[in-house]
VEXDREN-2710 file (C-alpha; in Angstrom, 1 decimal):
% VEXDREN-2710
k/r/px/py/pz
1/MET/185.9/9.6/241.0
2/MET/183.9/7.2/238.1
3/ILE/186.0/3.9/236.5
4/SER/185.0/3.6/232.5
5/HIS/186.3/1.1/230.4
6/GLY/189.0/0.5/232.6
7/LEU/190.7/4.0/232.7
8/LYS/190.4/6.5/235.5
9/ILE/187.7/9.4/234.8
10/THR/188.2/12.1/237.4
11/LYS/185.3/14.6/238.2
12/GLU/185.1/17.1/240.9
13/ASP/182.4/19.6/242.1
14/PHE/182.9/22.5/244.3
15/PHE/180.1/24.7/245.8
16/PHE/181.1/28.7/245.9
17/GLY/177.6/30.3/247.3
18/PRO/174.9/29.3/244.4
19/TRP/178.1/28.8/242.1
20/LYS/178.7/25.0/241.4
21/VAL/182.7/24.4/239.5
22/THR/183.0/21.1/237.9
23/THR/186.1/19.8/236.8
24/ALA/186.5/16.9/234.6
25/LYS/189.1/14.9/233.1
26/ASN/189.3/12.2/230.7
27/HIS/191.4/10.2/228.2
28/ILE/192.6/11.2/224.9
29/MET/189.9/11.1/222.7
30/ASN/190.3/7.9/220.1
31/SER/190.7/7.8/216.7
32/LYS/187.3/7.5/215.2
33/ASP/185.7/10.5/217.4
34/VAL/188.8/12.6/216.2
35/GLU/188.1/11.3/212.4
36/ARG/184.3/12.6/213.0
37/LEU/185.6/15.7/214.5
38/THR/187.9/16.3/211.7
39/GLN/185.1/16.7/209.5
40/GLU/182.4/18.1/211.4
41/LEU/185.1/21.0/212.0
42/ASN/186.5/20.9/208.3
43/LEU/190.4/20.9/209.8
44/PRO/192.9/19.0/207.9
45/SER/194.0/17.2/211.1
46/LEU/193.3/18.0/214.7
47/PRO/196.3/18.5/217.6
48/GLU/198.0/14.9/218.8
49/MET/196.6/14.9/222.3
50/LEU/193.0/16.0/222.2
51/PHE/191.0/15.8/225.6
52/GLY/187.4/15.9/224.2
53/GLU/185.8/15.5/227.3
54/ASN/187.9/17.3/229.5
55/ILE/186.0/20.3/230.7
56/LEU/185.9/23.1/233.7
57/ARG/182.4/24.3/233.8
58/ILE/181.2/27.3/236.3
59/GLN/177.4/27.2/236.5
60/HIS/174.7/29.2/238.6
61/GLY/172.1/27.5/240.4
62/ASP/170.1/29.0/238.2
63/GLY/171.5/27.5/235.3
64/PHE/173.6/29.9/233.5
65/GLY/177.2/30.5/233.8
66/ILE/180.3/29.7/231.6
67/GLU/182.6/26.5/230.4
68/PHE/185.6/25.8/228.8
69/ASN/185.9/22.6/226.4
70/ALA/188.6/21.4/223.7
71/ILE/185.6/21.0/221.3
72/ASP/184.5/24.7/221.1
73/ALA/188.5/25.6/221.6
74/LEU/189.1/24.7/218.0
75/LYS/185.9/25.7/216.5
76/ARG/188.1/29.3/216.5
77/ILE/190.7/27.8/214.8
78/ASN/191.3/29.7/211.1
79/ASN/190.0/26.7/208.8
80/SER/190.5/28.2/205.5
81/ASP/193.4/30.6/205.5
82/ASP/196.1/32.5/207.5
83/ASN/198.5/34.2/205.7
84/VAL/200.7/35.4/208.7
85/GLN/200.7/31.6/209.8
86/VAL/201.9/30.5/206.1
87/ALA/204.9/32.8/206.4
88/CYS/205.8/31.3/209.5
89/ALA/205.4/27.8/208.4
90/GLN/208.0/29.0/205.5
91/GLN/210.4/30.7/207.5
92/TRP/210.1/27.2/209.7
93/GLN/210.6/24.9/207.1
94/GLU/213.5/26.7/205.6
95/SER/215.6/27.0/209.2
96/ARG/215.1/23.0/209.4
97/VAL/216.2/19.8/207.1
98/PRO/213.9/18.8/205.0
99/SER/211.7/16.2/206.0
100/GLU/208.4/14.4/204.9
101/HIS/206.9/16.4/207.9
102/SER/208.0/19.8/206.9
103/GLN/206.7/19.6/203.7
104/GLU/203.3/19.1/205.4
105/VAL/203.4/22.5/207.0
106/VAL/202.0/24.8/204.7
107/ARG/198.4/24.3/204.2
108/PRO/195.2/26.3/203.4
109/TYR/194.7/26.6/207.6
110/ASP/196.4/27.6/211.1
111/TRP/198.6/24.5/211.4
112/THR/199.7/26.0/214.7
113/PHE/196.3/25.5/216.1
114/THR/196.0/29.3/217.2
115/THR/192.7/29.9/218.7
116/ASP/191.4/33.0/220.6
117/TYR/188.7/30.9/222.7
118/LYS/187.2/33.0/225.7
119/GLY/184.8/30.4/226.8
120/THR/181.3/29.0/226.2
121/LEU/178.8/30.6/228.0
122/ILE/175.5/28.4/228.8
123/GLY/172.2/28.5/230.1
124/GLU/168.9/28.3/228.3
125/GLU/166.2/30.4/229.8
126/MET/168.4/33.1/231.5
127/GLN/171.8/34.4/229.6
128/ILE/174.7/36.3/230.6
129/LYS/175.3/39.3/229.1
130/VAL/178.4/40.4/227.6
131/THR/179.8/44.3/227.0
132/GLU/182.7/46.3/226.7
133/THR/183.9/47.8/229.7
134/THR/187.1/50.1/230.6
135/GLU/186.8/48.1/234.3
136/ARG/190.2/46.0/234.7
137/ILE/190.3/42.6/237.1
138/ASN/192.7/43.6/240.1
139/MET/195.6/41.6/240.0
140/GLU/197.1/42.9/243.0
141/LYS/194.4/41.8/245.5
142/LEU/194.7/38.5/243.4
143/ARG/198.3/38.4/244.4
144/THR/197.5/39.3/248.1
145/ARG/197.6/36.0/250.5
146/GLU/194.1/34.2/250.8
147/GLN/193.2/30.8/251.4
148/ILE/192.6/28.8/248.1
149/MET/189.3/26.5/248.9
150/PHE/189.3/24.9/245.6
151/PHE/192.1/24.4/242.7
152/ASP/192.4/22.2/239.6
153/GLU/193.8/22.7/236.0
154/VAL/192.5/20.8/233.2
155/LEU/194.5/20.4/229.7
156/LEU/192.6/20.4/226.5
157/PHE/194.6/20.0/223.7
158/GLU/198.2/19.8/223.3
159/ASP/200.5/19.1/219.5
160/GLU/204.5/19.0/219.5
161/LEU/204.3/20.1/215.9
162/HIS/206.3/17.4/214.8
163/ASP/208.8/17.6/217.4
164/HIS/209.5/21.1/216.3
165/GLY/207.5/23.1/219.0
166/VAL/204.1/23.3/221.1
167/SER/200.3/24.3/221.0
168/MET/198.6/23.6/223.7
169/ILE/195.7/25.1/225.8
170/SER/194.7/24.3/229.0
171/VAL/192.5/26.1/231.8
172/LYS/192.9/26.5/235.7
173/ILE/190.7/27.9/238.5
174/ARG/190.8/28.9/242.2
175/VAL/188.2/29.4/244.4
176/MET/189.2/31.5/247.5
177/PRO/186.3/32.7/250.7
178/THR/185.0/36.0/248.7
179/SER/186.1/35.6/244.7
180/PHE/186.8/32.8/241.9
181/PHE/189.6/33.4/239.5
182/THR/190.2/31.3/235.8
183/LEU/193.0/31.4/233.7
184/LEU/192.4/29.7/230.1
185/ARG/195.9/30.1/228.1
186/PHE/196.9/28.9/224.9
187/PHE/200.9/28.7/224.6
188/LEU/202.4/28.6/220.8
189/ARG/206.1/28.2/220.6
190/VAL/207.4/27.4/217.0
191/ASP/211.1/26.6/217.5
192/GLY/213.3/29.4/215.4
193/VAL/210.2/31.0/214.5
194/LEU/208.0/32.4/217.3
195/ILE/206.2/32.2/221.1
196/ARG/202.4/33.0/221.0
197/ILE/200.5/33.3/223.9
198/ASN/196.1/34.2/224.6
199/ASP/195.4/34.7/227.9
200/THR/191.7/34.8/229.3
201/ARG/191.4/35.6/232.8
202/LEU/187.8/35.6/234.2
203/TYR/187.5/36.7/237.7
204/HIS/184.2/37.2/240.2
205/GLU/183.9/38.4/243.3
206/ALA/180.9/37.6/245.4
207/GLY/178.3/40.4/245.9
208/GLN/178.9/41.4/242.3
209/LYS/176.1/41.2/239.6
210/TYR/179.1/40.6/236.9
211/MET/182.3/38.7/236.5
212/LEU/185.0/40.4/234.5
213/ARG/187.1/38.9/231.7
214/GLU/189.9/40.1/230.1
215/PHE/191.4/38.6/226.9
216/CYS/195.4/39.2/225.9
217/THR/197.4/38.4/223.1
218/ARG/201.0/38.4/223.4
219/GLU/203.7/37.4/220.7
220/SER/207.2/38.0/219.9
221/SER/209.5/36.6/217.2
222/ILE/212.2/34.5/218.8
223/ALA/214.5/37.0/216.7
224/GLU/213.5/39.3/218.8
225/LEU/214.0/37.3/222.1
226/LYS/217.9/37.4/221.8
227/SER/218.3/38.7/225.0
228/ILE/216.3/36.4/227.2
229/PRO/217.7/32.9/227.9
230/ALA/216.3/30.2/225.7
231/SER/215.8/28.1/228.8
232/GLN/212.9/30.2/229.3
233/PHE/211.1/29.7/225.8
234/THR/209.8/26.6/226.9
235/ASP/208.2/28.1/230.3
236/PRO/205.0/30.0/229.4
237/ASN/205.1/31.7/232.7
238/GLU/208.5/32.8/232.5
239/ILE/208.4/33.9/228.8
240/ALA/204.8/35.6/228.8
241/GLN/206.9/39.1/231.1
242/HIS/209.1/39.1/227.8
243/LEU/206.5/39.0/225.3
244/PRO/205.0/42.5/223.7
245/LEU/201.0/42.8/224.4
246/LYS/199.4/43.0/220.9
247/LEU/196.0/42.9/222.2
248/ARG/193.7/43.2/225.1
249/GLN/189.9/43.3/225.2
250/CYS/187.9/43.7/228.6
251/GLU/184.2/42.3/229.0
252/LYS/181.5/42.4/231.3
253/LEU/179.7/39.6/231.7
254/GLU/176.4/41.0/233.5
255/LEU/174.5/38.2/235.4
256/PRO/171.1/38.2/234.7
257/GLU/168.7/39.6/236.7
258/CYS/166.0/37.2/238.8
259/PRO/162.5/37.9/237.3
260/LEU/160.3/39.8/239.5
261/PRO/157.8/37.6/241.6
262/LYS/154.5/37.1/240.0
263/ILE/151.4/38.5/242.4
264/HIS/148.6/36.6/242.4
265/VAL/145.3/38.4/243.7
266/ARG/142.6/36.3/245.0
267/LEU/139.2/37.4/246.5
268/THR/139.0/36.4/250.4
269/GLY/135.1/35.1/252.0
270/GLY/135.2/39.0/253.2
271/GLY/135.3/40.4/250.1
272/SER/138.8/42.0/250.4
273/ASN/141.9/41.6/248.3
274/ALA/144.8/39.2/249.2
275/VAL/148.0/39.9/247.6
276/GLN/150.7/36.9/247.6
277/PRO/153.7/36.9/246.1
278/ASP/154.7/33.5/243.6
279/LYS/156.8/31.2/246.0
280/GLY/158.1/30.1/242.5
281/ASP/160.3/33.0/242.4
282/GLU/162.0/31.6/245.6
283/ARG/165.4/30.0/243.9
284/CYS/166.5/33.2/243.3
285/LYS/169.7/33.5/245.1
286/SER/172.7/36.0/245.7
287/SER/175.7/35.9/244.0
288/GLY/178.0/35.2/246.8
289/PRO/178.6/32.3/248.9
290/GLY/176.0/31.1/251.8
END
């Protein structure tokens, strides 16, 4: 644990074979940084609670990997036009007593901060390759009892939509003896209008040369949820099972192959050739825990 400016900043590292899992949690971004970022992203405003330095990173010893951070999540927000959201905003306005805030909702950008962010690939010399796949994450296997060696959850941003709902995104990870599983969840509730969930699930099993990533969008209007107790509207885990699936994308994140060892040929004193592999490539490791 590190201390900075009198505020507690937590940072944890956990090793899973050649993988290093890092979580970092910091304070809310200050107003000066928010102003600078607002201009960079060309957004009229940013979420009330923005944790710009919070991060979950999963990085292989060879440098490649994936991370989840608030800034890249904000970059996936529509900053120019969103007709569907504007229609919702108008409906939201009509359902509320006029106020200074309600008149600010209809703007030429996605005021709900909806993002389809799926993580940020990292790595310089070696990069993960993303391809479409029909292979699915085995959720039944994930439901079996297995020791959890490491768990953490990181909040990236949250906004209460002027007390008329919530927009938030967080990521959590759990590491088991033979695999790790990550869930990045964007949850949106506009009171009286709609509920939306964007989930990104990431799964890697030790020994496999790839990770599986599934992105799903579920959404429903409040009117279509009349039979569901309103108490469930505030619980993403409860309400998710009642929201119809609108989109599913399945991807395989193929891990880069270690380069083949370089072969050096030198002439020995007796005139015969000796072949020796380059020891520099001993850094290549398997994808499983040691």
